[in-house]
C-alpha positions, 0 to 999 in steps of 0.5 A, a space after each residue: 816616288 819623286 814626291 818624297 823630296 817635296 816636303 823638304 823643298 816646301 820648307 823653303 817656299 811655304 810662306 810664299 804660297 797662296 793664302 786666304 782667311 775666310 771671314 764670317 759675318 757677325 750674325 745676330 744670334 739669339 744669345 742672351 746678352 747683358 754685356 752693356 747693362 751698366 757700362 756707361 762711358 767707361 773705358 772698356 778692356 777686353 781680355 781673352 785667355 786660352 782656357 775657361 779655367 784660366 779666364 776665371 782664375 785671372 779674373 778673380 785675381 785681378 778683381 780681388 774676387 769681385 768679378 761677376 760671372 756673367 756667362 750664359 747657359 746658351 753660349 760656349 764661352 765664359 764671361 766675367 765682368 768687373 771694374 778697376 783701373 787700367 793704365 791712365 784710366 782710373 775707372 775701367 770696365 773689364 770683360 774677361 772671356 776665353 776660347 777653348 783651343 783653336 778658333 780656326 783650322 787650316 784647309 784647302 780652298 775648293 775641290 782639293 779638300 774633297 776630290 781624291 786623286 792618288 797619282 804622284 802628279 795630283 799629289 804634288 799639285 797639292 803643294 801649290 794649292 790655295 789654302 784658307 782658315 775656317 772656323 774650327 767649331 762653327 756650331 759653337 759660334 766662338 767668333 760671334 761671341 768674341 766679337 760681341 764681348 769685344 764690342 766697344 773695347 778700347 784695349 785688348 789684353 791677350 792671356 793666351 799660353 806663352 808659347 808659339 801656339 798661344 801667339 797664333 791663337 792670340 792673333 786669331 782672336 784679334 782677327 775674330 774681333 776685327 782688330 785690324 779695322 780698329 786703329 784706335 784699339 790698343 793691343 797688349 800681351 800678358 806673359 806669365 809663367 804661373 797662375 799664382 796671384 803675384 805672377 798674374 798681377 806682375 804680368 798685368 803690370 808689365 804688358 807687352 806686344 804679341 809676337 807676330 813672327 811666332 804666330 806666322 811660324 805656326 801658320 807655316 807649320 800648319 800649312 806644311 802639316 796639311 799639305 804633307 799629310 794630305 798629299 802623302 796620305 792620298 799617295 800611299 793609300 792609292 799606291 799600296 791599295 792597288 798592290 796589297 788587296 789584303 789591307 784591312 783599311 781603306 785609308 793609310 794615314 800619314 802625318 808629320 806628327 802622327 807617323 813618328 809617334 806611331 814609330 815610337 809606339 811600335 819601338 816600345 811594343 817591340 821592346 816589351 814583346 822582346 823582354 826577358 825577365 831576369 831574377 832580381 833581389 831587394 834588400 829589406 833593412 830592419 
């Protein structure tokens, strides 16, 4: 039961724990590719939104509805292209795409992700186990497509949602396209509160920088959620399964988010079950 105190200690030291990020080779997928059909020597601006619908809206607004929908039926991500000015570049070539949620997911490295041990010592050891980020949906080849769309870009504009999760996904986009190994690549962050044309144009005119601190905060939260969730799930499953044979589940799941949410649902169910109807009156004014 000493394990119960570990999540609070973890909050202090989680950022110092072991961490790696799995890199994925830029495989030459057999995708339809017309990215470089007529770009010539123009300055290329790569832009990425968090959802396909936002990518299309932003592209149509910034291009005055002149963008070309170049998406392929064989790829998961949208692609819009148009020409326009960008900063000091009077003639720039734009590529606008999006992700569809998280690009990477956090997991343990090695046997910790699959080998079960529900004793307190084994569960406690998970808090010091190395973790990594893996591609969330390898079958959709999102990382490959982002790299293809960003190939040759001189600037990146991130149109992710303006919250911590958006900052984290934006940093994942930068990792996917190899921004850290491209020192000449200019990275910009668009901040917007609505998709009204005036707000989108204002965001494009006042580009800022990504908030890397908020992205790191999301990474820390993901690590806490993973380690607390897996450790407690294995611990309580082993503890109660050995003492209550009548349990109708082989797995008792715990999560820092799902467990409080379950509590809210139970409280609401109890309130409904305990409700006693009372007569009431309504006035109809004629």
